C-alpha positions as CSV (number, residue, x, y, z in Angstrom):
1,M,-34.2,-11.9,-40.5
2,P,-32.0,-13.2,-37.6
3,K,-30.3,-10.6,-35.4
4,P,-26.5,-10.5,-36.0
5,F,-24.4,-12.2,-33.4
6,T,-22.9,-9.9,-30.9
7,P,-19.3,-10.8,-29.8
8,K,-19.2,-12.4,-26.3
9,V,-16.8,-13.4,-23.5
10,V,-17.4,-16.1,-21.0
11,T,-17.5,-14.7,-17.5
12,A,-18.1,-16.2,-14.1
13,N,-17.2,-15.7,-10.4
14,H,-14.3,-17.5,-8.9
15,L,-15.7,-20.1,-6.5
16,I,-13.4,-19.4,-3.5
17,E,-12.5,-15.7,-3.8
18,G,-15.7,-14.5,-5.5
19,D,-13.8,-12.4,-8.0
20,V,-15.1,-11.8,-11.5
21,V,-13.2,-14.0,-13.9
22,Y,-13.0,-14.4,-17.7
23,L,-12.2,-17.4,-19.8
24,T,-9.1,-17.0,-22.0
25,A,-8.4,-18.6,-25.4
26,D,-6.0,-21.1,-23.6
27,D,-8.6,-22.3,-21.2
28,E,-7.4,-20.4,-18.2
29,W,-9.4,-18.0,-16.0
30,C,-8.1,-14.4,-15.7
31,R,-9.4,-11.4,-13.8
32,D,-8.6,-8.9,-16.6
33,L,-11.3,-8.5,-19.2
34,A,-8.6,-7.4,-21.7
35,Q,-7.2,-10.9,-21.6
36,A,-10.5,-12.7,-22.2
37,E,-11.2,-14.6,-25.4
38,V,-13.6,-12.5,-27.6
39,I,-15.9,-15.0,-29.3
40,E,-17.5,-14.1,-32.6
41,N,-19.4,-17.3,-33.4
42,E,-22.6,-18.4,-31.7
43,A,-21.9,-22.1,-31.9
44,Y,-18.4,-21.7,-30.5
45,A,-19.7,-19.4,-27.8
46,D,-22.1,-22.1,-26.7
47,L,-19.2,-24.6,-26.7
48,R,-17.0,-22.3,-24.5
49,L,-19.9,-21.7,-22.1
50,S,-20.3,-25.5,-21.7
51,F,-16.6,-25.8,-21.0
52,A,-17.0,-23.2,-18.2
53,E,-20.0,-24.8,-16.7
54,D,-18.1,-28.1,-16.5
55,Q,-15.8,-26.5,-13.9
56,P,-17.9,-26.3,-10.8
57,G,-14.9,-26.6,-8.5
58,I,-13.4,-23.4,-9.9
59,V,-16.2,-21.0,-11.0
60,V,-19.9,-20.4,-10.5
61,G,-22.5,-18.6,-12.4
62,A,-20.8,-18.8,-15.9
63,Y,-22.6,-16.9,-18.7
64,L,-21.9,-15.2,-22.0
65,A,-21.5,-11.4,-21.7
66,D,-21.8,-9.1,-24.7
67,V,-18.7,-7.1,-25.6
68,T,-17.6,-4.9,-28.5
69,P,-15.5,-6.4,-31.3
70,D,-12.4,-5.0,-29.5
71,G,-13.4,-6.7,-26.2
72,A,-14.8,-3.7,-24.3
73,P,-17.9,-4.2,-22.2
74,A,-21.1,-3.6,-24.3
75,H,-23.3,-3.0,-21.3
76,F,-23.0,-1.0,-18.0
77,R,-23.4,-4.2,-15.9
78,E,-20.2,-5.7,-17.4
79,A,-18.3,-2.5,-17.2
80,F,-19.2,-2.4,-13.5
81,R,-18.3,-6.0,-12.9
82,A,-14.9,-5.5,-14.7
83,G,-14.1,-2.6,-12.4
84,G,-14.5,-4.7,-9.2
85,P,-16.0,-3.7,-5.9
86,T,-16.5,-0.1,-5.2
87,N,-17.8,-0.2,-1.6
88,Y,-14.4,0.3,0.0
89,P,-11.4,2.5,-0.8
90,H,-9.1,-0.4,-1.9
91,G,-9.3,-3.4,-4.1
92,K,-9.4,-3.8,-7.9
93,A,-11.5,-0.7,-8.5
94,H,-8.7,1.3,-6.9
95,G,-5.7,-0.5,-8.4
96,Q,-5.0,-2.6,-5.3
97,R,-5.9,-6.1,-4.2
98,P,-6.3,-6.6,-0.4
99,G,-4.8,-9.6,1.4
100,P,-2.5,-12.2,0.0
101,Q,-2.0,-12.3,-3.8
102,P,-3.6,-15.4,-5.5
103,S,-1.6,-17.6,-7.7
104,S,-1.6,-16.9,-11.5
105,E,-4.3,-19.6,-11.9
106,A,-7.8,-18.2,-11.2
């Protein structure tokens, strides 16, 4: 019997800034996991991953990450990535973003 499909989000790293980004339902990249499109169909997940992989000038390392049905990370790795860097006392993990703020487009 096949294993049931686990909900997924498409995630990658922003090419220029290196930030973790997530694909939204309206084909935009965001830095907030809560805004990511939660995909509940395997064929559609593969389609969305192909869409992400066709954007080499924007993102790198796109893959499907398991999430719970409400969009929370299903594994420690994704929870850690969503929190941002923790090796310095500023940045996303501490509610701040150093340097100039990027445009709303990832």
